[in-house]
C-alpha positions as CSV (number, residue, x, y, z in Angstrom):
1,M,101.1,164.8,118.5
2,S,100.9,162.1,115.8
3,T,97.4,160.7,115.0
4,S,98.7,157.9,112.8
5,N,97.8,154.3,113.6
6,P,100.9,152.3,114.4
7,E,99.1,149.2,113.0
8,E,98.5,150.8,109.6
9,Q,100.3,148.9,106.8
10,P,102.5,151.0,104.5
11,V,101.0,151.6,101.1
12,I,102.7,149.4,98.5
13,N,103.5,150.9,95.1
14,Y,103.3,147.8,92.9
15,K,105.9,147.5,90.2
16,L,104.6,144.9,87.7
17,G,105.2,144.1,84.0
18,I,105.5,141.6,81.2
19,F,108.6,140.1,79.5
20,G,108.2,139.0,75.9
21,H,109.3,139.5,72.3
22,P,107.6,141.0,70.4
23,L,105.2,142.9,72.6
24,S,103.6,145.4,70.3
25,H,100.3,143.5,70.4
26,T,100.0,143.0,74.2
27,L,96.9,144.0,76.1
28,S,98.3,143.0,79.5
29,P,99.2,146.6,80.6
30,V,95.7,147.7,80.0
31,L,94.3,144.7,81.8
32,H,96.5,145.1,84.8
33,Q,96.2,148.8,85.1
34,T,92.4,148.2,85.2
35,L,92.8,145.6,87.9
36,L,95.0,147.9,90.0
37,A,92.3,150.6,89.7
38,K,89.5,148.1,90.6
39,A,91.4,146.8,93.6
40,K,92.3,150.4,94.6
41,L,96.0,149.7,94.6
42,K,98.9,152.0,93.7
43,G,101.3,150.8,91.0
44,E,102.2,150.5,87.3
45,Y,102.4,147.6,84.8
46,L,104.9,148.1,82.0
47,P,105.8,146.0,78.9
48,Y,109.4,144.9,78.5
49,D,110.2,143.9,74.9
50,I,113.3,141.7,75.5
51,P,115.2,139.5,73.1
52,A,116.2,136.1,74.3
53,E,119.9,136.9,75.0
54,Q,118.9,139.8,77.3
55,L,116.4,137.8,79.5
56,R,118.7,137.1,82.4
57,S,120.1,140.7,82.7
58,H,116.6,142.3,82.5
59,L,115.2,139.9,85.1
60,H,118.1,140.7,87.5
61,Q,117.5,144.4,86.9
62,F,113.8,144.2,87.5
63,I,114.4,142.4,90.8
64,A,117.1,144.9,91.8
65,E,114.6,147.8,91.2
66,D,112.2,146.3,93.7
67,G,109.8,144.7,91.2
68,H,106.9,142.8,92.6
69,G,105.7,140.6,89.7
70,L,106.0,139.7,86.1
71,N,104.1,138.0,83.4
72,V,106.1,136.0,80.8
73,T,105.1,135.4,77.3
74,I,106.5,134.2,73.9
75,P,109.3,133.2,73.6
76,H,110.5,133.2,77.3
77,K,108.1,130.9,79.1
78,V,110.5,127.9,79.1
79,A,113.8,129.7,79.0
80,V,113.1,131.7,82.1
81,M,112.7,128.7,84.4
82,P,116.3,128.0,85.2
83,L,116.8,131.7,86.0
84,L,114.4,131.6,88.9
85,D,115.1,130.7,92.6
86,S,112.0,128.4,92.8
87,V,109.2,127.1,90.6
88,S,105.8,125.8,91.6
89,Q,105.0,122.1,91.2
90,N,102.4,123.1,88.7
91,A,104.9,125.0,86.5
92,Q,107.4,122.2,86.8
93,L,104.9,119.7,85.6
94,I,103.9,121.9,82.7
95,G,107.5,122.9,82.0
96,A,106.7,126.6,81.5
97,V,106.3,129.7,83.6
98,N,104.0,132.6,82.7
99,T,104.0,134.3,86.1
100,I,106.9,135.4,88.4
101,I,106.4,136.5,92.0
102,I,109.2,138.5,93.5
103,Q,109.3,137.7,97.3
104,P,110.1,140.4,99.9
105,D,113.6,139.0,100.3
106,G,114.2,139.5,96.5
107,S,113.9,135.8,95.6
108,S,112.0,134.9,92.4
109,H,109.3,132.3,92.3
110,G,107.8,131.0,89.0
111,D,104.2,129.8,88.6
112,N,101.8,129.1,85.7
113,T,98.3,130.6,85.5
114,D,97.8,129.7,81.8
115,I,96.3,126.4,82.8
116,V,93.7,128.0,85.0
117,G,93.0,130.7,82.3
118,F,92.5,128.2,79.6
119,T,90.4,125.8,81.7
120,E,88.1,128.5,83.0
121,S,87.7,130.0,79.5
122,L,86.0,126.8,78.2
123,P,82.2,126.6,78.3
124,A,80.9,123.9,80.8
125,L,79.3,121.9,77.9
126,L,82.5,121.7,76.0
127,K,84.4,120.5,79.0
128,Q,81.8,117.7,79.4
129,Q,82.3,116.7,75.8
130,L,86.1,116.5,75.8
131,P,86.2,112.9,77.1
132,Q,84.6,111.8,73.8
133,Q,86.8,114.0,71.6
134,H,89.9,113.9,69.5
135,V,91.7,117.3,69.7
136,V,94.6,118.6,67.7
137,L,97.0,120.8,69.6
138,L,98.9,123.1,67.1
139,G,102.3,124.1,68.4
140,A,104.7,122.8,71.1
141,G,105.9,125.9,73.0
142,G,105.2,127.2,76.5
143,S,101.5,128.0,75.9
144,A,101.0,124.5,74.4
145,R,102.3,122.9,77.5
146,A,99.6,124.6,79.7
147,V,96.8,123.8,77.2
148,L,98.0,120.2,77.1
149,A,97.9,119.9,80.9
150,S,94.4,121.3,81.0
151,L,93.2,118.9,78.3
152,I,94.7,116.0,80.1
153,Q,93.1,117.1,83.4
154,L,89.8,117.3,81.6
155,E,90.2,113.7,80.4
156,T,90.2,114.5,76.7
157,Q,89.9,111.2,74.9
158,K,92.8,111.8,72.5
159,I,95.3,114.6,71.8
160,T,97.5,114.8,68.7
161,I,100.3,117.3,69.2
162,S,101.3,118.8,65.9
163,A,104.3,121.0,65.2
164,R,106.5,122.0,62.3
165,Q,109.4,120.1,63.9
166,L,108.6,116.5,65.0
167,E,111.2,116.5,67.7
168,K,109.4,119.4,69.5
169,A,106.1,117.5,69.3
170,L,107.7,114.4,70.6
171,S,109.3,116.3,73.5
172,L,106.0,117.8,74.4
173,K,104.4,114.3,74.2
174,Q,107.0,113.1,76.7
175,S,106.0,115.9,79.1
176,G,102.4,114.9,78.5
177,L,103.0,111.4,79.6
178,F,104.3,112.7,82.9
179,M,101.2,115.0,83.2
180,R,99.0,112.0,82.4
181,E,100.5,110.0,85.3
182,A,100.3,113.0,87.7
183,Y,96.7,113.7,86.8
184,Q,95.8,110.0,86.7
185,S,94.3,110.5,83.3
186,Q,93.6,108.0,80.4
187,T,94.1,110.5,77.6
188,Q,95.7,109.0,74.5
189,L,98.7,111.1,73.2
190,D,100.0,111.1,69.6
191,T,102.2,113.4,67.4
192,C,102.4,114.5,63.8
193,L,103.9,117.2,61.7
194,I,101.6,120.1,60.8
195,S,102.3,119.2,57.1
196,E,100.8,115.7,57.8
197,L,97.6,116.8,59.5
198,E,95.3,115.9,56.6
199,N,96.2,112.2,57.2
200,L,94.6,112.2,60.6
201,Q,91.3,110.6,61.5
202,P,88.4,113.2,61.8
203,I,88.8,115.4,64.9
204,Q,86.3,117.3,67.0
205,G,88.6,120.1,68.1
206,A,91.7,122.1,67.2
207,I,93.6,124.5,69.4
208,N,96.2,126.9,68.0
209,T,99.0,127.9,70.4
210,T,101.4,129.2,67.6
211,P,101.8,132.9,66.8
212,Q,100.7,132.2,63.2
213,G,98.0,134.8,62.4
214,M,99.0,137.2,65.2
215,W,99.0,140.9,64.4
216,P,100.5,142.3,62.2
217,H,100.7,139.0,60.1
218,T,96.9,138.6,60.1
219,E,96.7,136.8,56.8
220,A,98.7,133.8,58.1
221,S,97.1,130.6,59.4
222,P,98.9,127.6,60.9
223,I,96.8,125.3,58.6
224,S,95.0,125.7,55.3
225,E,91.3,125.7,54.7
226,N,91.6,122.4,52.8
227,T,93.4,120.8,55.7
228,L,90.9,122.1,58.2
229,Q,88.0,120.9,56.1
230,Q,89.7,117.4,55.9
231,L,90.1,117.3,59.7
232,F,86.5,118.2,60.3
233,Q,85.1,115.8,57.7
234,T,82.6,114.6,60.2
235,S,79.2,116.1,59.6
236,S,79.2,119.8,60.4
237,S,75.9,119.3,62.2
238,E,77.7,117.2,64.9
239,S,77.6,119.1,68.2
240,G,80.8,120.0,70.0
241,L,83.1,120.7,67.1
242,F,85.4,123.7,67.9
243,V,88.5,125.7,67.0
244,Y,90.2,127.7,69.7
245,D,92.9,130.2,68.8
246,L,94.9,131.6,71.8
247,I,95.6,134.7,69.7
248,Y,93.5,137.7,70.7
249,K,94.8,140.3,68.3
250,P,93.1,140.1,65.9
251,Q,90.1,138.4,67.6
252,D,88.9,136.9,64.3
253,T,92.2,135.3,63.1
254,Q,92.4,133.7,59.7
255,L,92.1,130.3,61.3
256,L,88.9,131.2,63.1
257,K,87.5,132.7,59.9
258,L,88.2,129.4,58.1
259,A,86.5,127.4,60.9
260,Q,83.4,129.7,60.8
261,R,83.0,128.8,57.1
262,L,82.7,125.2,58.2
263,N,80.0,126.1,60.8
264,V,82.4,125.1,63.6
265,Q,82.2,126.9,67.0
266,T,85.2,129.2,67.5
267,F,86.9,130.8,70.5
268,D,89.5,133.5,70.6
269,G,92.2,134.1,73.3
270,L,90.7,137.1,75.0
271,D,89.0,135.3,77.9
272,M,92.1,133.2,78.6
273,L,94.2,136.3,78.7
274,I,91.8,137.9,81.2
275,L,91.5,134.8,83.4
276,Q,95.2,134.0,83.6
277,G,95.9,137.7,84.2
278,V,93.4,137.9,87.1
279,A,95.0,134.7,88.6
280,A,98.5,136.2,88.3
281,F,97.3,139.6,89.8
282,R,95.9,137.7,92.8
283,L,99.3,136.0,93.3
284,W,101.2,139.3,93.3
285,T,98.8,141.4,95.4
286,K,96.6,139.0,97.3
287,A,93.8,141.3,96.2
288,E,90.2,140.1,96.4
289,L,88.6,140.5,93.0
290,P,85.0,139.6,92.0
291,N,84.4,136.3,90.2
292,S,81.2,137.5,88.6
293,E,80.3,137.5,84.9
294,L,79.6,141.2,85.2
295,F,83.2,141.8,86.3
296,M,84.5,139.6,83.4
297,E,82.3,141.6,81.0
298,T,83.7,144.9,82.3
299,L,87.3,143.7,81.7
300,R,86.3,142.4,78.2
301,Q,84.9,145.8,77.2
302,V,88.0,147.6,78.4
303,L,90.3,145.3,76.3
304,L,87.9,145.4,73.3
305,N,88.0,149.2,73.4
306,K,91.8,149.1,73.4
307,L,91.8,146.6,70.5
308,T,89.5,148.8,68.5
309,L,91.6,151.9,69.1
310,S,94.8,150.1,68.0
311,E,93.4,148.7,64.7
């Protein structure tokens, strides 16, 4: 005689992963395997290093193999959108997807947790100062779109979008105007070439969303020391000056090292990685995870140990 409970739910073996190119630097598998263990769920999370021309076929294959969820990173965050069955309003407004949820019927739904990850990674004091600050956003790709949305939501006084190609900066500014209207913000938006940055008025913050400086090209920086010094020509004693680099490998990028010489507060991309990952994990699994600083510190240490081992 069977003693099984008919109301017991079948155990799900979660098939998760990340699409990007290149992916040799990614910490996402370590993060999500840790989250699966903490949530006491069965499953695996694998990296899929996929060139742009193979994105469609690999997405279809992942869905056909009963995949449950994907992260999407450089360079696929924008290109993947038309390949999905539906996209959240948040992701549509941002114009980029970093999280894909595969529904039980096999349909694919795109969302964006980068905006939550970036916003929650900022200290409360810095968020309070943004309405009085001029911030330069370096890059105009998928990650830049989420950061722009966050900065506009936080009522940043002025944002200058800077890219190597002006048309990309102008395109992102146009998206920013829609965001500004949707979020009912008064943020001023401007654009310039990265090569013209030294001509800007003094700024209080700079955020790098480009891959310049990412491992293994650790000596690269999106802007030079002279340019950074020119941008922060306001007294270094002024509170609230910051440089944020979304890169997390290495943690101390060349850009952050240059900023530290100017006594400017710096932030790497590790907390954003964790916070956007936790948000995506909740979307895939509906798991209840702690929101405590202790839990965050546990995840940080796991990823820092992995970074140390891979250096």
